[in-house]
C-alpha positions as CSV (number, residue, x, y, z in Angstrom):
1,X,0.1,0.3,-0.1
2,X,2.3,2.3,0.8
3,X,4.5,2.1,-2.9
4,X,1.0,2.7,-4.4
5,X,0.7,6.1,-3.2
6,X,3.7,7.2,-5.1
7,X,3.3,6.1,-7.7
8,X,-0.2,7.4,-8.0
9,X,1.6,11.0,-7.2
10,X,4.1,10.7,-10.0
11,X,1.2,9.3,-12.3
12,X,-1.2,12.2,-12.1
13,X,2.4,14.5,-12.4
14,X,3.1,13.2,-15.4
15,X,-0.7,13.4,-16.6
16,X,-0.7,17.0,-15.6
17,X,2.5,18.3,-16.9
18,X,2.4,16.5,-20.3
19,X,0.7,19.1,-22.1
20,X,2.0,22.1,-20.4
21,X,5.4,19.9,-21.8
22,X,3.8,19.8,-25.3
23,X,3.1,23.4,-25.2
24,X,6.5,24.8,-24.9
25,X,7.5,22.3,-27.3
26,X,8.0,24.9,-30.0
27,X,11.6,25.8,-28.6
28,X,9.5,28.6,-26.9
29,X,9.5,31.3,-29.6
30,X,5.2,32.0,-30.4
31,X,4.8,29.7,-34.0
32,X,1.6,27.6,-34.2
33,X,1.9,24.3,-35.2
34,X,1.5,23.7,-39.1
35,X,-0.9,21.0,-40.1
36,X,0.0,18.5,-42.2
37,X,0.3,19.8,-46.0
38,X,-2.5,18.7,-48.2
39,X,-2.2,16.6,-51.1
40,X,-2.2,19.7,-53.1
41,X,0.0,21.8,-51.0
42,X,2.6,18.2,-51.5
43,X,2.3,18.3,-55.5
44,X,2.2,22.3,-56.1
45,X,1.8,25.6,-54.7
46,X,-0.3,26.8,-57.3
47,X,-4.3,27.6,-57.2
48,X,-5.1,26.6,-60.1
49,X,-4.1,23.6,-59.9
50,X,-7.2,20.5,-58.5
51,X,-5.6,17.2,-57.3
52,X,-8.4,14.4,-58.3
53,X,-8.4,10.9,-56.6
54,X,-6.1,8.0,-58.0
55,X,-8.4,6.3,-60.6
56,X,-7.5,2.6,-61.5
57,X,-8.6,0.4,-64.6
58,X,-8.8,-3.6,-65.7
59,X,-6.9,-4.4,-68.3
60,X,-9.2,-6.9,-69.9
61,X,-7.8,-8.9,-72.7
62,X,-9.2,-12.2,-74.3
63,X,-12.2,-12.5,-71.8
64,X,-9.8,-12.1,-68.7
65,X,-8.0,-9.8,-66.2
66,X,-4.3,-9.1,-67.2
67,X,-3.9,-6.5,-64.9
68,X,-5.0,-3.3,-63.5
69,X,-3.8,0.3,-64.7
70,X,-3.2,2.9,-61.9
71,X,-3.3,7.2,-62.5
72,X,-2.7,10.1,-60.2
73,X,-3.5,13.6,-61.6
74,X,-5.2,16.5,-61.7
75,X,-6.6,19.2,-63.7
76,X,-4.6,22.7,-64.1
77,X,-7.4,25.3,-64.4
78,X,-6.0,28.9,-65.1
79,X,-9.8,30.3,-65.8
80,X,-11.6,31.1,-61.9
81,X,-15.4,30.8,-63.1
82,X,-14.6,27.5,-64.9
83,X,-12.6,26.3,-62.3
84,X,-15.3,26.7,-59.9
85,X,-17.2,25.1,-62.3
86,X,-14.9,22.2,-61.9
87,X,-15.4,21.7,-58.5
88,X,-18.9,22.0,-58.6
89,X,-19.1,19.1,-61.6
90,X,-16.0,16.5,-59.3
91,X,-18.4,13.6,-59.6
92,X,-19.5,14.0,-62.8
93,X,-15.6,15.0,-64.0
94,X,-14.5,11.4,-62.2
95,X,-16.7,9.5,-63.3
96,X,-16.1,10.5,-67.5
97,X,-12.2,9.9,-66.8
98,X,-13.1,6.5,-65.4
99,X,-14.6,6.0,-68.2
100,X,-12.0,7.3,-70.4
101,X,-9.3,5.4,-68.6
102,X,-11.7,2.2,-68.9
103,X,-11.6,2.7,-72.5
104,X,-7.6,3.4,-72.8
105,X,-7.3,0.1,-71.1
106,X,-9.5,-2.4,-72.4
107,X,-9.1,-1.1,-76.1
108,X,-5.6,1.0,-76.8
109,X,-3.3,-0.7,-73.9
110,X,-1.7,-4.4,-74.8
111,X,-0.8,-6.4,-71.8
112,X,3.0,-6.6,-71.7
113,X,3.5,-2.6,-73.1
114,X,4.7,0.4,-71.4
115,X,1.4,2.5,-71.0
116,X,1.5,5.5,-73.4
117,X,0.9,8.8,-71.7
118,X,-0.1,10.8,-74.8
119,X,-3.3,8.7,-75.8
120,X,-3.5,8.3,-72.9
121,X,-3.7,11.9,-71.8
122,X,-5.8,12.6,-75.1
123,X,-8.6,10.5,-74.3
124,X,-8.8,12.0,-70.9
125,X,-8.4,15.6,-71.9
126,X,-11.4,15.0,-74.4
127,X,-13.7,13.2,-71.3
128,X,-13.0,16.7,-69.4
129,X,-13.9,19.4,-71.8
130,X,-16.7,17.0,-73.1
131,X,-17.9,17.2,-69.4
132,X,-17.1,20.7,-68.7
133,X,-18.7,21.8,-71.7
134,X,-15.8,24.5,-72.2
135,X,-11.9,24.4,-73.0
136,X,-9.4,25.4,-70.8
137,X,-8.7,23.0,-67.9
138,X,-5.6,20.7,-68.6
139,X,-5.5,17.4,-67.6
140,X,-2.0,17.1,-65.8
141,X,-0.8,13.1,-65.2
142,X,1.2,12.9,-62.1
143,X,1.9,8.8,-62.0
144,X,1.2,5.6,-64.0
145,X,1.8,2.6,-62.9
146,X,0.3,-1.0,-64.4
147,X,0.0,-4.0,-61.9
148,X,0.3,-7.2,-64.2
149,X,-2.0,-10.0,-62.3
150,X,-0.2,-13.4,-61.1
151,X,-0.7,-16.4,-63.2
């Protein structure tokens, strides 16, 4: 019983001192803690860039799945009105991009070859322009990955 009281006192002291230590961890400066960078801030600081979620499409050939194409991309839209329209129509744009990527994966892409970024960009760009109803949004590919299915 004698030992539990000092341990309890030390535990309470540690609990009460932790928020004070965390608040003073800034080295004595009054700088605020920075929030983690968003996905857009990690890629670019441009206000005109809209990052899009990662898209994937199955590569289907001869009635079987050969692999998966995975694409990271964003849109560069200098016109503020068009950028706002793109943000409001985000689900429609993502659907058009998924459809265009699936078309590329099942029609244009051949298993065991390198993906063609130019052809893929043309299809994706056409889908964005058709969805927005105007030119001015530019598709920027960040990453293209092809994962072959085992077997």
